C-alpha positions as CSV (number, residue, x, y, z in Angstrom):
1,M,0.0,0.0,0.0
2,T,1.5,3.3,-1.1
3,D,1.1,6.8,0.4
4,V,-0.5,9.8,-1.2
5,Q,2.2,11.9,-2.9
6,T,2.8,15.3,-1.2
7,E,1.6,17.2,-4.3
8,D,-1.7,15.4,-4.2
9,L,-2.6,16.1,-0.5
10,P,-5.8,18.2,-0.4
11,L,-4.4,21.1,1.8
12,R,-1.1,21.5,-0.1
13,G,-0.4,25.2,-0.5
14,V,-2.4,26.2,2.6
15,R,-0.2,27.9,5.2
16,V,-1.2,27.6,8.9
17,L,0.4,29.5,11.8
18,E,-0.1,27.7,15.1
19,F,0.1,29.7,18.4
20,C,-0.8,26.7,20.6
21,S,0.5,24.5,23.3
22,V,-0.2,21.0,24.8
23,A,-3.1,19.2,23.1
24,A,-6.3,20.6,21.5
25,G,-4.6,23.3,19.3
26,P,-1.5,21.2,18.4
27,F,-3.7,18.2,17.5
28,C,-5.9,20.4,15.3
29,A,-2.8,21.8,13.5
30,M,-1.4,18.4,13.1
31,L,-4.5,17.2,11.3
32,L,-4.2,20.1,8.9
33,G,-0.5,19.3,8.4
34,D,-1.3,15.6,7.8
35,M,-3.5,16.7,4.9
36,G,-0.6,18.8,3.3
37,A,-0.8,22.2,5.0
38,D,2.4,24.0,5.7
39,V,2.2,24.4,9.5
40,I,4.5,26.8,11.2
41,K,4.4,26.3,15.0
42,I,5.2,29.6,16.8
43,E,6.7,28.7,20.2
44,P,7.9,30.9,23.1
45,P,11.6,30.6,24.1
46,G,10.8,27.9,26.6
47,G,8.8,25.9,24.0
48,D,5.4,24.2,24.1
49,T,5.1,22.8,27.6
50,L,4.3,19.4,26.1
51,R,8.0,19.2,25.2
52,S,8.7,18.4,28.9
53,W,6.1,15.6,29.2
54,P,7.5,12.0,29.5
55,P,8.3,9.6,28.1
56,I,11.6,11.4,27.2
57,N,13.7,9.8,24.5
58,A,17.3,11.2,24.3
59,G,16.0,14.5,25.6
60,F,12.9,14.7,23.4
61,S,9.3,14.1,24.5
62,E,7.4,11.3,22.8
63,N,4.2,12.9,23.8
64,F,5.2,16.1,22.0
65,A,6.2,14.0,18.9
66,S,2.7,12.4,18.8
67,L,1.0,15.8,18.2
68,N,3.6,17.7,16.2
69,R,4.6,15.9,13.1
70,N,4.4,17.7,9.7
71,K,5.2,21.1,11.3
72,R,8.0,23.6,11.4
73,S,9.1,25.2,14.7
74,V,9.9,28.9,15.0
75,V,10.8,30.5,18.3
76,L,9.4,34.0,18.9
77,D,9.2,36.0,22.1
78,L,6.0,38.0,21.3
79,K,6.8,40.5,24.0
80,R,9.8,41.7,22.0
81,P,8.9,44.2,19.2
82,E,11.3,42.7,16.7
83,D,9.8,39.2,17.2
84,L,6.3,40.5,17.1
85,E,7.1,42.1,13.8
86,V,8.2,38.7,12.5
87,A,4.9,37.2,13.7
88,L,2.9,39.9,11.9
89,A,4.8,39.3,8.7
90,L,4.0,35.6,8.9
91,C,0.4,36.3,9.6
92,A,0.1,38.6,6.6
93,Q,1.1,35.6,4.4
94,A,-1.0,32.9,6.2
95,D,-4.2,31.4,5.2
96,V,-5.0,30.2,8.8
97,V,-4.1,31.4,12.2
98,L,-4.8,28.9,15.0
99,E,-4.5,29.8,18.7
100,N,-5.6,28.3,22.0
101,N,-4.9,31.0,24.5
102,R,-7.3,32.5,26.9
103,P,-9.6,35.1,25.2
104,G,-7.9,38.5,25.1
105,V,-4.3,37.3,25.1
106,M,-3.8,37.6,21.3
107,E,-5.6,40.9,21.1
108,R,-3.2,42.4,23.8
109,L,-0.3,41.2,21.7
110,G,-1.7,42.9,18.6
111,L,-2.4,39.5,17.0
112,G,-6.2,39.3,17.4
113,Y,-8.6,38.6,14.5
114,N,-9.5,42.2,13.9
115,A,-5.9,43.4,13.6
116,L,-4.9,40.4,11.4
117,S,-7.9,40.4,9.1
118,A,-7.2,44.0,8.3
119,L,-3.8,42.8,7.0
120,R,-5.3,39.8,5.2
121,P,-9.1,39.8,4.7
122,E,-9.2,36.2,3.5
123,L,-7.6,35.0,6.8
124,V,-9.4,32.1,8.6
125,Y,-8.7,32.7,12.3
126,C,-9.5,29.9,14.8
127,S,-9.6,30.3,18.5
128,I,-9.8,27.2,20.7
129,S,-10.5,28.1,24.4
130,A,-12.1,26.5,27.4
131,Y,-15.5,28.2,27.3
132,G,-15.5,30.4,24.3
133,Q,-14.6,34.0,23.4
134,T,-17.7,35.6,25.0
135,G,-20.0,34.9,27.9
136,P,-19.9,34.7,31.7
137,R,-17.1,32.0,31.7
138,A,-15.0,33.2,28.8
139,A,-12.2,34.4,31.0
140,E,-11.7,31.0,32.7
141,G,-9.0,28.6,31.7
142,G,-9.5,24.9,31.4
143,F,-7.8,21.6,30.8
144,D,-9.3,18.3,29.6
145,L,-10.1,17.1,33.2
146,T,-12.0,20.2,34.2
147,I,-13.9,20.3,30.9
148,Q,-14.9,16.7,31.2
149,A,-16.1,17.5,34.7
150,A,-18.0,20.6,33.6
151,A,-19.6,19.0,30.5
152,G,-21.0,16.0,32.3
153,V,-18.6,13.3,30.9
154,M,-17.4,12.3,34.4
155,S,-21.0,11.9,35.6
156,V,-21.6,9.0,33.2
157,T,-18.1,7.4,33.2
158,G,-17.3,4.4,35.4
159,D,-19.7,2.3,37.5
160,S,-19.1,3.6,41.0
161,D,-19.8,6.7,43.0
162,A,-16.2,7.9,42.6
163,P,-15.9,10.5,39.8
164,V,-13.9,9.0,36.9
165,K,-12.7,10.8,33.7
166,C,-12.5,9.2,30.4
167,G,-9.0,7.6,30.1
168,V,-8.5,9.3,26.7
169,P,-8.6,13.2,26.7
170,V,-11.8,13.4,24.7
171,S,-12.4,17.1,25.4
172,D,-9.0,18.1,24.0
173,F,-9.2,15.9,20.9
174,A,-12.9,16.5,20.1
175,S,-12.2,20.2,20.2
176,G,-9.2,19.7,17.9
177,L,-11.4,17.8,15.5
178,Y,-14.1,20.4,15.5
179,G,-11.4,23.0,14.9
180,A,-10.0,21.3,11.9
181,F,-13.4,20.6,10.4
182,S,-14.4,24.3,10.9
183,I,-11.1,25.6,9.5
184,V,-11.4,23.6,6.3
185,S,-15.1,24.6,5.9
186,A,-14.2,28.3,6.4
187,L,-11.3,28.0,3.9
188,L,-13.8,26.9,1.2
189,Q,-16.0,29.9,2.0
190,A,-13.1,32.3,2.1
191,K,-12.0,31.2,-1.3
192,A,-15.5,31.7,-2.7
193,R,-16.2,35.1,-1.2
194,G,-12.7,36.5,-0.6
195,R,-13.3,37.1,3.1
196,G,-12.3,34.9,6.0
197,A,-13.9,34.4,9.4
198,H,-13.2,34.2,13.1
199,L,-14.0,30.7,14.4
200,D,-14.8,30.3,18.1
201,V,-14.2,26.7,19.2
202,P,-15.1,26.2,22.9
203,M,-13.9,23.0,24.5
204,F,-16.9,23.0,26.8
205,G,-19.4,23.2,23.9
206,C,-17.5,20.7,21.9
207,T,-17.6,18.2,24.7
208,L,-21.3,18.8,25.3
209,A,-21.9,18.3,21.6
210,I,-20.3,14.9,21.4
211,G,-22.5,13.9,24.3
212,A,-25.5,14.1,21.9
213,L,-27.1,10.9,23.2
214,Q,-26.8,12.0,26.8
215,T,-28.1,15.5,26.2
216,S,-31.0,14.2,24.2
217,E,-31.8,11.7,27.0
218,Y,-32.0,14.6,29.4
219,F,-34.2,16.7,27.0
220,G,-36.5,13.8,26.4
221,T,-37.0,12.7,30.0
222,G,-35.9,15.5,32.2
223,R,-33.5,13.2,34.0
224,S,-29.7,13.3,33.7
225,P,-28.3,10.0,32.5
226,G,-26.3,8.0,35.1
227,K,-23.3,5.7,35.0
228,L,-23.6,2.3,33.3
229,G,-20.0,1.2,33.2
230,S,-19.5,-0.6,29.9
231,A,-23.3,-1.0,29.3
232,H,-25.6,1.0,27.0
233,P,-28.7,2.9,28.0
234,R,-30.8,1.7,25.1
235,N,-29.4,-1.6,23.9
236,A,-28.5,-5.0,25.5
237,P,-26.6,-7.2,25.4
238,Y,-24.1,-4.5,24.7
239,Q,-21.3,-4.4,27.3
240,A,-18.3,-6.3,28.7
241,Y,-19.0,-9.7,30.1
242,C,-16.9,-12.0,32.3
243,A,-15.6,-15.3,30.9
244,A,-13.6,-18.0,32.6
245,D,-10.2,-16.2,32.3
246,G,-11.1,-12.5,31.8
247,Y,-13.5,-10.2,30.0
248,F,-14.8,-9.6,26.5
249,A,-17.3,-7.3,24.9
250,I,-20.3,-8.0,22.6
251,A,-22.6,-5.4,21.0
252,A,-26.0,-6.8,19.9
253,G,-27.4,-3.5,18.8
254,N,-30.6,-4.8,17.1
255,D,-33.1,-7.6,17.3
256,G,-31.4,-9.6,14.6
257,L,-28.1,-9.6,16.5
258,W,-29.9,-10.4,19.8
259,R,-31.3,-13.5,18.2
260,A,-27.8,-14.4,16.9
261,V,-26.4,-14.1,20.4
262,L,-29.1,-16.5,21.7
263,R,-28.4,-19.0,19.0
264,A,-24.7,-18.8,19.7
265,V,-25.1,-19.6,23.4
266,H,-28.1,-22.0,22.9
267,M,-30.5,-19.9,24.9
268,E,-33.2,-19.4,22.3
269,A,-35.9,-19.6,24.9
270,L,-35.0,-16.1,26.1
271,A,-36.4,-14.7,22.9
272,E,-39.9,-15.2,24.3
273,D,-39.1,-13.8,27.8
274,P,-41.3,-10.7,28.3
275,R,-38.3,-8.9,29.9
276,F,-36.3,-9.1,26.7
277,L,-38.8,-8.6,23.8
278,S,-37.3,-5.3,22.5
279,P,-34.1,-3.3,22.8
280,T,-35.8,-0.9,25.2
281,L,-36.9,-3.8,27.5
282,R,-33.5,-5.5,27.3
283,A,-31.8,-2.3,28.3
284,R,-34.2,-1.9,31.2
285,H,-33.5,-5.4,32.4
286,Q,-29.9,-5.6,31.4
287,A,-28.6,-6.4,34.9
288,E,-30.8,-9.5,35.0
289,L,-29.8,-10.4,31.4
290,K,-26.1,-10.0,32.3
291,V,-26.5,-12.6,35.2
292,L,-28.1,-15.1,32.8
293,L,-25.5,-14.7,30.1
294,E,-22.5,-14.8,32.4
295,E,-23.7,-18.1,33.9
296,V,-22.9,-19.5,30.5
297,F,-19.9,-17.3,29.6
298,V,-17.9,-18.2,32.7
299,R,-17.8,-21.8,31.6
300,K,-15.4,-21.1,28.7
301,D,-12.4,-18.8,28.2
302,V,-12.3,-15.5,26.3
303,G,-10.8,-17.1,23.2
304,H,-13.7,-19.5,22.9
305,W,-16.3,-16.8,23.0
306,I,-14.4,-14.6,20.5
307,D,-14.5,-17.5,18.1
308,V,-18.2,-18.2,18.8
309,F,-19.3,-14.6,18.2
310,R,-17.1,-14.2,15.2
311,E,-18.8,-17.2,13.6
312,A,-22.2,-15.8,14.7
313,G,-21.6,-12.4,13.1
314,V,-22.0,-10.6,16.4
315,P,-19.7,-7.5,16.9
316,H,-17.3,-8.5,19.6
317,S,-13.8,-7.8,21.0
318,R,-11.3,-8.7,23.6
319,I,-10.7,-6.0,26.1
320,N,-7.3,-4.9,24.7
321,D,-4.7,-2.8,26.4
322,Y,-2.8,-0.5,24.1
323,A,0.0,-3.0,23.4
324,Q,-2.6,-5.5,22.2
325,A,-4.5,-2.9,20.3
326,L,-1.4,-1.7,18.4
327,D,-0.5,-5.3,17.7
328,D,-3.8,-6.0,15.9
329,P,-3.3,-7.3,12.4
330,Q,-5.6,-4.6,11.0
331,V,-3.1,-1.9,12.3
332,G,-0.3,-3.6,10.4
333,H,-2.4,-3.9,7.2
334,M,-3.3,-0.2,7.3
335,R,0.3,0.8,8.0
336,W,-0.9,3.1,10.7
337,I,2.3,2.8,12.8
338,R,5.3,4.6,11.2
339,E,8.9,5.1,12.2
340,I,10.0,8.7,12.7
341,D,13.3,10.4,13.6
342,L,13.5,12.5,16.7
343,P,15.9,15.4,17.1
344,G,19.1,14.0,18.5
345,G,19.2,11.2,16.0
346,T,17.0,8.6,17.8
347,R,14.1,6.8,16.1
348,T,10.7,5.9,17.5
349,R,7.3,5.0,16.3
350,T,4.1,7.0,16.0
351,F,0.5,6.4,15.1
352,S,0.0,8.2,11.9
353,S,-3.2,9.5,10.3
354,P,-5.8,6.7,10.0
355,V,-7.4,8.2,6.9
356,R,-7.0,6.7,3.4
357,I,-7.4,8.8,0.2
358,D,-8.2,6.7,-2.9
359,G,-6.9,3.7,-1.0
360,R,-3.6,5.3,-0.2
361,G,-2.2,6.3,3.2
362,V,-1.4,9.8,4.4
363,P,2.4,10.2,4.7
364,V,4.4,11.5,7.7
365,R,6.2,14.2,5.6
366,S,8.4,15.5,8.3
367,A,9.4,14.5,11.9
368,P,8.4,16.6,14.9
369,P,10.7,19.6,15.0
370,A,13.4,20.5,17.5
371,L,12.6,23.8,19.4
372,G,13.2,26.6,17.0
373,E,14.6,24.3,14.3
374,H,13.2,26.4,11.5
375,S,13.5,29.9,13.0
376,E,16.5,31.1,10.9
377,A,15.1,29.7,7.7
378,V,11.8,31.4,8.2
379,R,13.4,34.7,9.1
380,R,15.5,34.5,6.0
381,D,12.4,33.9,3.9
382,I,10.8,37.0,5.4
383,A,13.9,39.1,4.8
384,N,14.1,37.9,1.2
385,A,10.5,38.6,0.5
386,R,11.0,42.2,1.7
387,T,14.1,42.6,-0.5
388,D,12.1,41.4,-3.5
389,K,9.4,44.0,-2.8
390,E,12.0,46.7,-2.7
């Protein structure tokens, strides 16, 4: 399986300036870079704080590497007039400016949307923040944990009274995905009308938005949904179950799959049980159903049940850790894991873009940059451009 050639990537020729740190903004910019955009990451002299997060490989953060491929790094101290001048020159040439500071920070630096759109009317300017650019909470900061807490995610995660966050930073990455989608949409509009836009991407709102099933449950019933562990509020059997040597998951999301489960475990009589006649009833009585099914499941090991439900055509899975998930043969087939070079000469692996374009993979065009690796080259480009104008 070959990769898409750089010249065929859909965002080739789009220049993005990233004024971001840690997760939501850098992830958003990396998605654009994966699709061919020229992403210039503007970092303070101390660098993006993610550069200090372990694991550290020969002085370089693997966490940073995972969110900053296909970018160039330029160090600017935006409190120094000469560096601010460089930033303004870059913004005047950019198609997109992406920032994830608290509202007001970029304006105080002279790099807000109004100032930059006067220099470049077609500019698409995206602001990712905790709560949005306006409103009673706009001035507050936030991280993935506090946004998960505020947006209700922690109230439905886990199966005990103790608050539990989702193990993956869903607020950060959902916001990055909303940002990337909104930027590409606005670029199309800017090309058509010759005028850009200021995109306001609030992590709080994005996290509420991906909780569509939970918010609709509240709107429809007046009750906040509660914790169900691995179970589903509207389908059963649809959760993790205990076998003789561990756990596995099955998802019988409709009546046909429910009947397939019953045939697979030789419990066809349950199809006539009044507690289990519809998905709604099965969900209502899923605790009782779980007891009945696990009486059978605990007689055999996980491997047995994986084979049984594969043969039955019921969606199923082992409960993988990340080592097992990354070792799945589908990952190898899709070539999602790529080797990359880190600054300092060491090599590591990274999970690349999962997207395919016309059956081809999206390449890792450049490794994550060292801090300020491209500062001098970018400054020379600006100086040369000024000379050409003169």
